[in-house]
SEFI-825508 format. One record per residue (C-alpha): chain; x, y negated, z; residue in one letter. Coordinates in nm, 2 decimals. Example, Ala and Ser with C-alpha at 12.3 -4.5 7.8 and 13.67 -1.06 7.14 Angstrom:
// residues 2
(site 'A',(1.23,0.45,0.78),'A'),
(site 'A',(1.37,0.11,0.71),'S'),
// end
This chain:
// residues 435
(site 'A',(0.28,-5.63,-2.09),'M'),
(site 'A',(0.32,-5.87,-2.38),'S'),
(site 'A',(0.43,-5.77,-2.73),'E'),
(site 'A',(0.78,-5.92,-2.66),'S'),
(site 'A',(0.79,-5.72,-2.34),'D'),
(site 'A',(0.72,-5.41,-2.53),'D'),
(site 'A',(1.00,-5.48,-2.77),'A'),
(site 'A',(1.24,-5.56,-2.49),'Q'),
(site 'A',(1.15,-5.24,-2.30),'A'),
(site 'A',(1.20,-5.03,-2.61),'A'),
(site 'A',(1.53,-5.19,-2.68),'A'),
(site 'A',(1.64,-5.15,-2.32),'G'),
(site 'A',(1.64,-4.77,-2.36),'T'),
(site 'A',(1.98,-4.81,-2.54),'A'),
(site 'A',(2.13,-4.87,-2.19),'E'),
(site 'A',(2.02,-4.53,-2.06),'G'),
(site 'A',(1.66,-4.59,-1.96),'Q'),
(site 'A',(1.40,-4.32,-2.03),'G'),
(site 'A',(1.11,-4.34,-2.28),'P'),
(site 'A',(0.88,-4.64,-2.22),'V'),
(site 'A',(0.50,-4.67,-2.24),'L'),
(site 'A',(0.36,-4.93,-2.47),'L'),
(site 'A',(0.08,-5.16,-2.37),'S'),
(site 'A',(-0.26,-5.03,-2.46),'E'),
(site 'A',(-0.34,-5.30,-2.72),'P'),
(site 'A',(-0.01,-5.24,-2.90),'L'),
(site 'A',(-0.06,-4.86,-2.89),'D'),
(site 'A',(-0.41,-4.90,-3.03),'E'),
(site 'A',(-0.28,-5.12,-3.31),'R'),
(site 'A',(-0.01,-4.86,-3.40),'L'),
(site 'A',(-0.28,-4.59,-3.41),'A'),
(site 'A',(-0.51,-4.80,-3.63),'E'),
(site 'A',(-0.22,-4.87,-3.87),'K'),
(site 'A',(-0.15,-4.49,-3.89),'R'),
(site 'A',(-0.51,-4.42,-3.96),'D'),
(site 'A',(-0.52,-4.69,-4.23),'E'),
(site 'A',(-0.21,-4.54,-4.40),'L'),
(site 'A',(-0.33,-4.18,-4.37),'F'),
(site 'A',(-0.65,-4.29,-4.54),'E'),
(site 'A',(-0.48,-4.50,-4.81),'E'),
(site 'A',(-0.23,-4.22,-4.91),'F'),
(site 'A',(-0.46,-3.93,-4.83),'E'),
(site 'A',(-0.23,-3.79,-4.57),'L'),
(site 'A',(-0.38,-3.52,-4.35),'R'),
(site 'A',(-0.33,-3.55,-3.98),'D'),
(site 'A',(-0.55,-3.30,-3.79),'E'),
(site 'A',(-0.56,-2.94,-3.90),'F'),
(site 'A',(-0.89,-2.78,-3.98),'P'),
(site 'A',(-1.00,-2.55,-3.69),'P'),
(site 'A',(-0.99,-2.24,-3.92),'A'),
(site 'A',(-0.63,-2.31,-4.01),'V'),
(site 'A',(-0.54,-2.35,-3.64),'M'),
(site 'A',(-0.71,-2.02,-3.55),'R'),
(site 'A',(-0.53,-1.84,-3.83),'E'),
(site 'A',(-0.19,-1.98,-3.70),'A'),
(site 'A',(-0.27,-1.87,-3.35),'E'),
(site 'A',(-0.38,-1.52,-3.46),'R'),
(site 'A',(-0.06,-1.49,-3.67),'R'),
(site 'A',(0.17,-1.52,-3.37),'I'),
(site 'A',(0.00,-1.25,-3.17),'E'),
(site 'A',(0.22,-0.96,-3.09),'N'),
(site 'A',(0.50,-1.12,-3.29),'V'),
(site 'A',(0.78,-0.98,-3.08),'E'),
(site 'A',(0.68,-0.62,-3.17),'Q'),
(site 'A',(0.64,-0.73,-3.53),'E'),
(site 'A',(0.99,-0.86,-3.54),'I'),
(site 'A',(1.12,-0.53,-3.39),'Q'),
(site 'A',(0.93,-0.34,-3.66),'D'),
(site 'A',(1.09,-0.55,-3.93),'E'),
(site 'A',(1.44,-0.43,-3.83),'L'),
(site 'A',(1.39,-0.12,-4.04),'D'),
(site 'A',(1.33,-0.33,-4.35),'K'),
(site 'A',(1.59,-0.61,-4.31),'R'),
(site 'A',(1.96,-0.66,-4.25),'Q'),
(site 'A',(2.02,-0.68,-3.87),'D'),
(site 'A',(2.25,-0.99,-3.82),'L'),
(site 'A',(2.17,-1.04,-3.45),'R'),
(site 'A',(2.53,-0.97,-3.35),'D'),
(site 'A',(2.66,-1.23,-3.59),'M'),
(site 'A',(2.76,-1.57,-3.43),'T'),
(site 'A',(2.51,-1.83,-3.56),'A'),
(site 'A',(2.39,-2.17,-3.44),'W'),
(site 'A',(2.16,-2.45,-3.54),'T'),
(site 'A',(2.25,-2.82,-3.55),'T'),
(site 'A',(1.98,-3.09,-3.57),'D'),
(site 'A',(1.89,-3.44,-3.45),'P'),
(site 'A',(1.83,-3.47,-3.08),'A'),
(site 'A',(1.45,-3.51,-3.12),'D'),
(site 'A',(1.40,-3.22,-3.37),'A'),
(site 'A',(1.09,-3.02,-3.31),'Q'),
(site 'A',(1.17,-2.72,-3.51),'D'),
(site 'A',(1.49,-2.55,-3.63),'F'),
(site 'A',(1.47,-2.40,-3.97),'D'),
(site 'A',(1.83,-2.34,-4.06),'D'),
(site 'A',(2.13,-2.18,-3.88),'A'),
(site 'A',(2.48,-2.12,-4.01),'I'),
(site 'A',(2.76,-1.86,-3.97),'S'),
(site 'A',(3.10,-1.87,-4.13),'V'),
(site 'A',(3.40,-1.63,-4.18),'E'),
(site 'A',(3.75,-1.69,-4.31),'E'),
(site 'A',(3.93,-1.41,-4.50),'H'),
(site 'A',(4.27,-1.41,-4.67),'P'),
(site 'A',(4.12,-1.46,-5.02),'D'),
(site 'A',(3.77,-1.61,-4.95),'E'),
(site 'A',(3.54,-1.79,-4.71),'Y'),
(site 'A',(3.19,-1.64,-4.64),'V'),
(site 'A',(2.93,-1.89,-4.56),'L'),
(site 'A',(2.59,-1.77,-4.43),'Y'),
(site 'A',(2.29,-2.00,-4.42),'V'),
(site 'A',(2.00,-1.84,-4.24),'H'),
(site 'A',(1.67,-2.00,-4.31),'I'),
(site 'A',(1.35,-1.94,-4.12),'A'),
(site 'A',(1.14,-1.69,-4.31),'D'),
(site 'A',(0.82,-1.89,-4.32),'V'),
(site 'A',(0.69,-1.70,-4.62),'S'),
(site 'A',(0.66,-1.39,-4.40),'H'),
(site 'A',(0.39,-1.57,-4.21),'Y'),
(site 'A',(0.25,-1.81,-4.47),'V'),
(site 'A',(0.16,-1.66,-4.80),'H'),
(site 'A',(-0.07,-1.75,-5.10),'P'),
(site 'A',(-0.37,-1.56,-4.96),'D'),
(site 'A',(-0.36,-1.75,-4.63),'S'),
(site 'A',(-0.54,-2.06,-4.52),'L'),
(site 'A',(-0.21,-2.20,-4.40),'M'),
(site 'A',(-0.07,-2.18,-4.75),'W'),
(site 'A',(-0.38,-2.37,-4.89),'E'),
(site 'A',(-0.33,-2.64,-4.62),'E'),
(site 'A',(0.04,-2.66,-4.70),'A'),
(site 'A',(-0.04,-2.72,-5.06),'V'),
(site 'A',(-0.27,-3.00,-4.96),'E'),
(site 'A',(0.00,-3.17,-4.74),'R'),
(site 'A',(0.32,-3.07,-4.94),'C'),
(site 'A',(0.55,-3.22,-4.68),'N'),
(site 'A',(0.58,-3.30,-4.32),'T'),
(site 'A',(0.56,-3.68,-4.28),'V'),
(site 'A',(0.78,-3.84,-4.02),'Y'),
(site 'A',(0.66,-4.18,-3.89),'L'),
(site 'A',(0.86,-4.33,-3.60),'P'),
(site 'A',(0.72,-4.17,-3.29),'G'),
(site 'A',(0.46,-3.97,-3.48),'Y'),
(site 'A',(0.48,-3.66,-3.70),'T'),
(site 'A',(0.22,-3.50,-3.93),'T'),
(site 'A',(0.33,-3.15,-3.99),'H'),
(site 'A',(0.30,-2.94,-4.31),'M'),
(site 'A',(0.24,-2.63,-4.10),'L'),
(site 'A',(0.05,-2.59,-3.77),'P'),
(site 'A',(0.29,-2.66,-3.48),'P'),
(site 'A',(0.17,-2.34,-3.32),'A'),
(site 'A',(0.36,-2.16,-3.59),'L'),
(site 'A',(0.63,-2.41,-3.70),'A'),
(site 'A',(0.76,-2.47,-3.35),'E'),
(site 'A',(0.75,-2.11,-3.23),'T'),
(site 'A',(0.81,-1.80,-3.45),'V'),
(site 'A',(0.93,-2.01,-3.75),'C'),
(site 'A',(1.18,-2.20,-3.54),'S'),
(site 'A',(1.53,-2.05,-3.50),'L'),
(site 'A',(1.54,-2.12,-3.12),'V'),
(site 'A',(1.85,-1.98,-2.94),'P'),
(site 'A',(1.85,-1.63,-2.78),'N'),
(site 'A',(1.54,-1.52,-2.95),'E'),
(site 'A',(1.51,-1.27,-3.24),'D'),
(site 'A',(1.38,-1.44,-3.55),'R'),
(site 'A',(1.30,-1.34,-3.90),'L'),
(site 'A',(1.52,-1.52,-4.16),'A'),
(site 'A',(1.60,-1.55,-4.52),'H'),
(site 'A',(1.98,-1.54,-4.54),'T'),
(site 'A',(2.19,-1.69,-4.82),'V'),
(site 'A',(2.53,-1.52,-4.81),'E'),
(site 'A',(2.79,-1.70,-5.02),'M'),
(site 'A',(3.14,-1.57,-5.09),'H'),
(site 'A',(3.35,-1.86,-5.19),'L'),
(site 'A',(3.69,-1.86,-5.36),'D'),
(site 'A',(3.95,-1.98,-5.11),'R'),
(site 'A',(4.12,-2.21,-5.36),'E'),
(site 'A',(3.84,-2.38,-5.56),'N'),
(site 'A',(3.53,-2.29,-5.34),'L'),
(site 'A',(3.34,-2.15,-5.64),'S'),
(site 'A',(3.09,-1.88,-5.59),'F'),
(site 'A',(3.25,-1.54,-5.61),'E'),
(site 'A',(2.93,-1.36,-5.51),'N'),
(site 'A',(2.58,-1.47,-5.39),'I'),
(site 'A',(2.35,-1.24,-5.19),'E'),
(site 'A',(2.00,-1.35,-5.08),'I'),
(site 'A',(1.81,-1.12,-4.84),'Y'),
(site 'A',(1.57,-1.09,-4.56),'K'),
(site 'A',(1.73,-1.06,-4.21),'S'),
(site 'A',(1.68,-1.08,-3.84),'V'),
(site 'A',(1.91,-1.32,-3.65),'I'),
(site 'A',(1.95,-1.44,-3.30),'N'),
(site 'A',(2.09,-1.79,-3.28),'S'),
(site 'A',(2.36,-1.84,-3.01),'D'),
(site 'A',(2.29,-2.20,-2.95),'E'),
(site 'A',(2.10,-2.51,-3.05),'R'),
(site 'A',(2.33,-2.81,-3.09),'L'),
(site 'A',(2.25,-3.18,-3.15),'T'),
(site 'A',(2.47,-3.37,-3.38),'Y'),
(site 'A',(2.64,-3.54,-3.08),'T'),
(site 'A',(2.70,-3.20,-2.92),'Q'),
(site 'A',(2.85,-3.07,-3.24),'C'),
(site 'A',(3.09,-3.36,-3.24),'E'),
(site 'A',(3.19,-3.28,-2.88),'H'),
(site 'A',(3.24,-2.92,-2.97),'R'),
(site 'A',(3.47,-3.01,-3.25),'L'),
(site 'A',(3.69,-3.22,-3.01),'D'),
(site 'A',(3.69,-2.98,-2.71),'D'),
(site 'A',(3.91,-2.68,-2.78),'E'),
(site 'A',(3.78,-2.50,-2.47),'D'),
(site 'A',(3.41,-2.55,-2.56),'A'),
(site 'A',(3.19,-2.26,-2.68),'P'),
(site 'A',(3.17,-2.24,-3.05),'L'),
(site 'A',(3.46,-2.48,-3.09),'H'),
(site 'A',(3.65,-2.25,-3.34),'E'),
(site 'A',(3.34,-2.17,-3.53),'E'),
(site 'A',(3.24,-2.53,-3.57),'N'),
(site 'A',(3.59,-2.63,-3.66),'K'),
(site 'A',(3.61,-2.37,-3.93),'L'),
(site 'A',(3.26,-2.47,-4.06),'A'),
(site 'A',(3.36,-2.84,-4.07),'F'),
(site 'A',(3.69,-2.78,-4.24),'D'),
(site 'A',(3.51,-2.58,-4.51),'L'),
(site 'A',(3.23,-2.85,-4.54),'A'),
(site 'A',(3.49,-3.13,-4.56),'D'),
(site 'A',(3.66,-2.95,-4.85),'R'),
(site 'A',(3.32,-2.90,-5.02),'M'),
(site 'A',(3.24,-3.27,-4.96),'H'),
(site 'A',(3.57,-3.39,-5.11),'E'),
(site 'A',(3.53,-3.15,-5.41),'Q'),
(site 'A',(3.18,-3.27,-5.47),'R'),
(site 'A',(3.30,-3.63,-5.48),'K'),
(site 'A',(3.58,-3.55,-5.71),'A'),
(site 'A',(3.33,-3.38,-5.94),'D'),
(site 'A',(3.13,-3.70,-5.96),'G'),
(site 'A',(2.86,-3.65,-5.70),'S'),
(site 'A',(2.72,-3.98,-5.57),'L'),
(site 'A',(2.78,-4.02,-5.20),'V'),
(site 'A',(2.57,-4.31,-5.07),'L'),
(site 'A',(2.64,-4.25,-4.71),'N'),
(site 'A',(3.02,-4.22,-4.70),'P'),
(site 'A',(3.08,-4.27,-4.33),'R'),
(site 'A',(2.87,-4.00,-4.18),'R'),
(site 'A',(3.00,-3.82,-3.88),'D'),
(site 'A',(3.15,-3.47,-3.90),'R'),
(site 'A',(2.84,-3.30,-3.77),'A'),
(site 'A',(2.62,-3.44,-4.05),'H'),
(site 'A',(2.88,-3.35,-4.31),'T'),
(site 'A',(2.90,-3.00,-4.18),'L'),
(site 'A',(2.52,-2.94,-4.21),'I'),
(site 'A',(2.46,-3.14,-4.53),'E'),
(site 'A',(2.73,-2.97,-4.73),'E'),
(site 'A',(2.63,-2.62,-4.61),'S'),
(site 'A',(2.27,-2.69,-4.71),'M'),
(site 'A',(2.36,-2.83,-5.04),'L'),
(site 'A',(2.58,-2.52,-5.11),'K'),
(site 'A',(2.29,-2.29,-5.02),'A'),
(site 'A',(2.03,-2.47,-5.22),'N'),
(site 'A',(2.27,-2.47,-5.52),'K'),
(site 'A',(2.34,-2.10,-5.48),'A'),
(site 'A',(1.97,-2.00,-5.46),'V'),
(site 'A',(1.86,-2.21,-5.77),'T'),
(site 'A',(2.16,-2.08,-5.97),'H'),
(site 'A',(2.05,-1.73,-5.89),'T'),
(site 'A',(1.70,-1.80,-5.99),'L'),
(site 'A',(1.79,-1.95,-6.32),'M'),
(site 'A',(2.11,-1.78,-6.44),'W'),
(site 'A',(2.05,-1.43,-6.28),'D'),
(site 'A',(1.68,-1.40,-6.31),'R'),
(site 'A',(1.57,-1.67,-6.56),'G'),
(site 'A',(1.25,-1.75,-6.37),'V'),
(site 'A',(1.06,-2.06,-6.32),'E'),
(site 'A',(1.08,-2.22,-5.97),'A'),
(site 'A',(1.04,-2.56,-5.81),'M'),
(site 'A',(1.37,-2.71,-5.93),'Y'),
(site 'A',(1.48,-3.06,-5.82),'R'),
(site 'A',(1.55,-3.28,-6.13),'V'),
(site 'A',(1.70,-3.62,-6.11),'H'),
(site 'A',(1.71,-3.83,-6.43),'P'),
(site 'A',(2.00,-4.06,-6.48),'Q'),
(site 'A',(1.97,-4.44,-6.52),'P'),
(site 'A',(2.03,-4.59,-6.86),'T'),
(site 'A',(2.38,-4.74,-6.93),'P'),
(site 'A',(2.23,-5.09,-6.91),'D'),
(site 'A',(2.08,-5.00,-6.56),'Q'),
(site 'A',(2.41,-4.87,-6.44),'W'),
(site 'A',(2.59,-5.19,-6.56),'N'),
(site 'A',(2.33,-5.40,-6.38),'E'),
(site 'A',(2.40,-5.21,-6.06),'A'),
(site 'A',(2.77,-5.23,-6.09),'L'),
(site 'A',(2.76,-5.60,-6.17),'K'),
(site 'A',(2.55,-5.67,-5.86),'E'),
(site 'A',(2.80,-5.47,-5.65),'I'),
(site 'A',(3.10,-5.66,-5.80),'Q'),
(site 'A',(2.94,-5.99,-5.70),'D'),
(site 'A',(2.90,-5.90,-5.34),'L'),
(site 'A',(3.14,-6.08,-5.10),'D'),
(site 'A',(3.43,-5.87,-4.99),'G'),
(site 'A',(3.34,-5.59,-5.23),'V'),
(site 'A',(3.53,-5.48,-5.54),'S'),
(site 'A',(3.53,-5.18,-5.76),'I'),
(site 'A',(3.89,-5.05,-5.81),'P'),
(site 'A',(3.99,-5.11,-6.17),'G'),
(site 'A',(4.07,-4.74,-6.23),'E'),
(site 'A',(3.72,-4.65,-6.12),'A'),
(site 'A',(3.52,-4.91,-6.31),'F'),
(site 'A',(3.55,-4.76,-6.66),'G'),
(site 'A',(3.50,-4.41,-6.54),'D'),
(site 'A',(3.19,-4.23,-6.42),'D'),
(site 'A',(2.97,-4.50,-6.26),'P'),
(site 'A',(2.90,-4.26,-5.97),'R'),
(site 'A',(3.27,-4.25,-5.89),'K'),
(site 'A',(3.28,-4.63,-5.92),'A'),
(site 'A',(3.01,-4.66,-5.66),'V'),
(site 'A',(3.17,-4.41,-5.43),'N'),
(site 'A',(3.50,-4.61,-5.45),'A'),
(site 'A',(3.32,-4.94,-5.37),'A'),
(site 'A',(3.14,-4.78,-5.07),'L'),
(site 'A',(3.47,-4.64,-4.93),'E'),
(site 'A',(3.66,-4.97,-4.97),'E'),
(site 'A',(3.38,-5.22,-4.87),'S'),
(site 'A',(3.33,-5.37,-4.53),'P'),
(site 'A',(3.05,-5.20,-4.32),'G'),
(site 'A',(2.82,-5.50,-4.36),'R'),
(site 'A',(2.80,-5.44,-4.73),'S'),
(site 'A',(2.70,-5.07,-4.73),'L'),
(site 'A',(2.33,-5.14,-4.73),'D'),
(site 'A',(2.36,-5.39,-5.01),'K'),
(site 'A',(2.55,-5.15,-5.23),'I'),
(site 'A',(2.30,-4.88,-5.16),'Q'),
(site 'A',(2.01,-5.10,-5.25),'R'),
(site 'A',(2.18,-5.21,-5.57),'A'),
(site 'A',(2.21,-4.84,-5.68),'V'),
(site 'A',(1.86,-4.73,-5.56),'L'),
(site 'A',(1.70,-5.02,-5.75),'K'),
(site 'A',(1.81,-4.87,-6.08),'V'),
(site 'A',(1.80,-4.50,-5.98),'M'),
(site 'A',(1.50,-4.30,-6.10),'P'),
(site 'A',(1.32,-4.09,-5.84),'R'),
(site 'A',(1.40,-3.72,-5.83),'A'),
(site 'A',(1.11,-3.50,-5.89),'K'),
(site 'A',(1.01,-3.13,-5.88),'Y'),
(site 'A',(0.99,-2.95,-6.21),'M'),
(site 'A',(0.93,-2.59,-6.31),'N'),
(site 'A',(1.26,-2.58,-6.50),'D'),
(site 'A',(1.60,-2.73,-6.41),'P'),
(site 'A',(1.71,-2.87,-6.74),'F'),
(site 'A',(1.83,-3.23,-6.72),'G'),
(site 'A',(2.00,-3.14,-6.39),'G'),
(site 'A',(2.04,-3.36,-6.08),'H'),
(site 'A',(2.22,-3.68,-6.18),'H'),
(site 'A',(2.30,-3.81,-5.83),'A'),
(site 'A',(2.45,-3.48,-5.71),'L'),
(site 'A',(2.60,-3.41,-6.05),'N'),
(site 'A',(2.46,-3.05,-6.04),'F'),
(site 'A',(2.35,-2.89,-6.36),'D'),
(site 'A',(2.09,-2.69,-6.16),'I'),
(site 'A',(1.95,-2.77,-5.81),'Y'),
(site 'A',(1.64,-2.71,-5.60),'G'),
(site 'A',(1.53,-2.69,-5.24),'H'),
(site 'A',(1.53,-2.38,-5.02),'F'),
(site 'A',(1.66,-2.47,-4.67),'T'),
(site 'A',(1.36,-2.65,-4.52),'S'),
(site 'A',(1.05,-2.43,-4.57),'P'),
(site 'A',(0.89,-2.55,-4.24),'I'),
(site 'A',(0.86,-2.91,-4.37),'R'),
(site 'A',(0.86,-2.88,-4.76),'R'),
(site 'A',(0.63,-2.70,-4.99),'L'),
(site 'A',(0.90,-2.67,-5.25),'S'),
(site 'A',(1.12,-2.46,-5.02),'D'),
(site 'A',(0.83,-2.24,-4.91),'L'),
(site 'A',(0.74,-2.17,-5.27),'I'),
(site 'A',(1.10,-2.10,-5.37),'N'),
(site 'A',(1.12,-1.85,-5.07),'H'),
(site 'A',(0.82,-1.67,-5.21),'W'),
(site 'A',(0.96,-1.66,-5.56),'I'),
(site 'A',(1.30,-1.54,-5.44),'V'),
(site 'A',(1.14,-1.25,-5.24),'H'),
(site 'A',(0.87,-1.14,-5.48),'T'),
(site 'A',(0.98,-1.28,-5.82),'N'),
(site 'A',(0.61,-1.38,-5.84),'D'),
(site 'A',(0.57,-1.73,-5.99),'V'),
(site 'A',(0.25,-1.91,-5.90),'P'),
(site 'A',(0.03,-1.96,-6.21),'E'),
(site 'A',(-0.02,-2.33,-6.11),'D'),
(site 'A',(0.35,-2.39,-6.05),'L'),
(site 'A',(0.36,-2.70,-6.28),'L'),
(site 'A',(0.07,-2.86,-6.10),'E'),
(site 'A',(0.23,-2.78,-5.76),'L'),
(site 'A',(0.55,-2.95,-5.88),'C'),
(site 'A',(0.36,-3.26,-5.98),'D'),
(site 'A',(0.17,-3.26,-5.65),'R'),
(site 'A',(0.47,-3.22,-5.43),'A'),
(site 'A',(0.65,-3.50,-5.61),'S'),
(site 'A',(0.35,-3.73,-5.57),'D'),
(site 'A',(0.29,-3.65,-5.20),'K'),
(site 'A',(0.66,-3.69,-5.12),'Q'),
(site 'A',(0.64,-4.04,-5.26),'K'),
(site 'A',(0.32,-4.11,-5.07),'D'),
(site 'A',(0.48,-4.00,-4.74),'G'),
(site 'A',(0.79,-4.21,-4.80),'E'),
(site 'A',(0.58,-4.52,-4.88),'T'),
(site 'A',(0.36,-4.47,-4.57),'A'),
(site 'A',(0.68,-4.44,-4.36),'E'),
(site 'A',(0.82,-4.76,-4.51),'R'),
(site 'A',(0.50,-4.95,-4.45),'L'),
(site 'A',(0.46,-4.82,-4.10),'Y'),
(site 'A',(0.82,-4.93,-4.01),'K'),
(site 'A',(0.75,-5.28,-4.15),'Q'),
(site 'A',(0.44,-5.30,-3.93),'F'),
(site 'A',(0.63,-5.20,-3.63),'M'),
(site 'A',(0.89,-5.47,-3.69),'Q'),
(site 'A',(0.61,-5.72,-3.73),'E'),
(site 'A',(0.49,-5.61,-3.38),'Q'),
(site 'A',(0.83,-5.67,-3.23),'G'),
(site 'A',(0.94,-5.30,-3.22),'L'),
(site 'A',(1.25,-5.15,-3.36),'D'),
(site 'A',(1.15,-4.84,-3.56),'P'),
(site 'A',(1.50,-4.70,-3.54),'H'),
(site 'A',(1.47,-4.69,-3.16),'A'),
(site 'A',(1.19,-4.44,-3.16),'V'),
(site 'A',(1.17,-4.07,-3.16),'N'),
(site 'A',(0.89,-3.81,-3.14),'N'),
(site 'A',(0.92,-3.79,-2.76),'R'),
(site 'A',(0.88,-4.16,-2.68),'G'),
(site 'A',(1.03,-4.50,-2.74),'Y'),
(site 'A',(1.40,-4.44,-2.69),'E'),
(site 'A',(1.72,-4.47,-2.89),'V'),
(site 'A',(1.82,-4.14,-3.05),'V'),
(site 'A',(2.06,-4.03,-3.32),'E'),
(site 'A',(1.97,-4.17,-3.66),'A'),
(site 'A',(1.96,-3.97,-3.98),'E'),
(site 'A',(1.93,-4.15,-4.31),'E'),
(site 'A',(1.73,-4.01,-4.59),'A'),
(site 'A',(1.78,-4.06,-4.96),'D'),
(site 'A',(1.49,-4.02,-5.20),'H'),
(site 'A',(1.71,-3.92,-5.49),'V'),
(site 'A',(1.81,-3.59,-5.32),'V'),
// end
């Protein structure tokens, strides 16, 4: 099979064909490129045997262990909860539940309790510190945690009891502000695993299971999204579907709740996410570039206001072909977000005074460490070094991903038509380095 045949076969899966096999020479070139990038950016691929053995030992008799934990945790197994992830997701680290009351909403975000299994005295923790993040290359994933753990007991698969860290948020019905926040260990049993496409179908089909729950969750998320925009949060992906909005807004709210609790209620150091703002000249440069695009204009009432609102307005009014150009103009002047042991300076893109990560402990060291701090109030002595390392490794992983995608395109492959199960078209999820 020639290189062009490979590309055509991969592209042909959009018409319903299954995963395709690449020619051996091309497969070898991709493997060589991965190895080259792993070496250049010091990304670890294989796990040391001792770490793998520890992970396998840790999941022995886990069913009984979970039952024993019921005496120490809140039992939420009867609460309706579900996960929503991309079609090719390999692990499910967050589930949601939602309730509506006359004077409030209650949003529950249940996060896999990874820190129950991975703690500072374990080899898996040491390995996670080395890796800092799961790195997602098209068709190839290097995990932060051993898959034997990440894809089993740390994954909130449906119809299985799982240990979780629940963020329970009581939100004022009118302004959606936090009336009360509780963070506690729990045991949950997810009712269903939905893909984003399935979630969209559930929202449309009144007779489908979880229709009412998804509709309530989306209505709440949509209000949170609009409120966030009105408050000045930058929304670079304004045309996401309802399913993405539902999950994104729920996770943002949970992350915000946890880090506000850590700072305002406890006053402790943690791995906060800080995003510096561009200088006025940099913002002016970005806005001018946006104004000069064909078919794009920034509404006059938005131009002299907060530049984030001006960009939001341009994105909403512009033709679809201009979205990428507007995003690039902003990202060119936008500093990278980074992890810091205090939150001061806030998160400029989100317009949050305090923000941090908590909802993805399977794939991010920052979230795992924040889980540990929330539960124990024990701050690692080397927290500042951990913040710097996590920031650097995130950048390394993103750079490796970008270079690998470029290489794939040079080989005649579409990196967006690939998932972790094979070369086929799947749902795409954009990432933004400022968040």
